[in-house]
C-alpha positions in Angstrom: 0.0 0.0 0.0 1.0 3.6 -0.6 -0.2 6.4 1.6 -0.3 10.1 0.8 -0.2 12.6 3.7 -1.4 16.0 2.7 -0.9 19.0 5.1 -2.3 22.4 4.6 -1.2 25.2 6.8 -3.9 27.8 7.0 -3.9 31.5 7.6 -4.4 32.3 11.3 -8.1 32.7 12.0 -9.4 30.8 9.0 -9.8 27.3 10.5 -13.5 27.6 11.2 -14.1 28.8 7.6 -12.0 25.9 6.2 -13.7 23.3 8.3 -17.1 24.6 7.1 -15.9 24.6 3.4 -14.6 21.0 3.8 -17.8 19.8 5.5 -20.3 21.5 3.2 -18.5 21.4 -0.2 -15.2 19.5 -0.2 -16.0 16.2 1.4 -19.4 15.9 -0.2 -17.9 16.4 -3.6 -15.9 13.2 -3.4 -17.4 10.1 -5.0 -18.0 7.0 -2.9 -14.9 5.4 -4.5 -12.8 8.4 -3.7 -14.1 8.5 -0.1 -13.2 4.8 0.3 -9.5 5.7 -0.2 -9.6 8.3 2.6 -8.1 7.2 5.9 -9.1 10.4 7.7 -9.0 14.2 8.1 -7.4 15.7 11.1 -6.6 19.2 12.6 -3.5 20.1 14.5 -3.6 20.6 18.3 0.1 20.8 19.0 3.2 21.4 16.9 2.5 23.4 13.8 -0.9 24.9 14.4 -3.6 26.0 12.0 -3.2 22.8 9.9 -5.7 20.5 8.4 -4.2 17.1 7.5 -5.6 14.2 5.5 -4.3 10.7 4.8 -5.1 8.7 1.8 -4.5 5.0 1.0 -3.8 3.6 -2.5 -2.7 0.2 -3.7 0.0 1.9 -5.9 1.0 5.2 -7.5 -1.1 4.5 -10.6 -4.2 4.3 -8.4 -3.1 7.5 -6.7 -2.7 9.4 -10.0 -6.1 8.1 -11.2 -7.7 9.2 -8.0 -6.4 12.8 -8.2 -7.2 13.0 -11.9 -10.8 12.1 -11.0 -10.9 14.6 -8.2 -9.4 17.4 -10.3 -11.9 16.8 -13.1 -14.8 17.1 -10.7 -16.5 20.5 -11.1 -18.0 20.5 -7.6 -14.6 19.8 -6.0 -12.8 22.4 -8.1 -15.5 25.0 -7.0 -14.6 24.0 -3.4 -10.9 24.3 -4.2 -11.4 27.8 -5.6 -13.0 28.9 -2.2 -10.3 27.0 -0.2 -7.1 28.4 -1.8 -7.3 31.9 -0.4 -7.1 30.4 3.1 -3.9 28.3 2.6 -0.4 29.5 3.4 1.5 26.3 2.5 0.8 22.8 1.2 2.9 19.7 1.8 2.3 16.3 0.2 4.3 13.3 1.4 4.2 9.7 0.0 4.6 7.0 2.6 5.2 3.3 2.2 3.8 1.0 4.9 6.2 -0.7 7.1 6.3 -4.5 6.9 5.3 -4.9 10.6 2.6 -3.6 12.8 -0.9 -2.4 12.0 -1.6 -0.3 9.0 -4.8 1.7 8.5 
């Protein structure tokens, strides 16, 4: 499995707006197949603050690329992204390979 960790650092004071956007427009725009790849969304409480983080699970990089191509061709998601972008300071994407021991989500 391949995991993609996406971190968005938000402008101070915009977390409530971003959570509302994700809840009302972003998450609902995903198809059932896209949602099935989502491990979870999280917000930071310590460390780097004002972050929303999401973790995605894919069988391989081809599935990951297919997923994001589907998302970025979705008009409802792109409308959400247009509203989201002014609230973002930085974005970091990290690809992670699962370790051969222990539980994996």
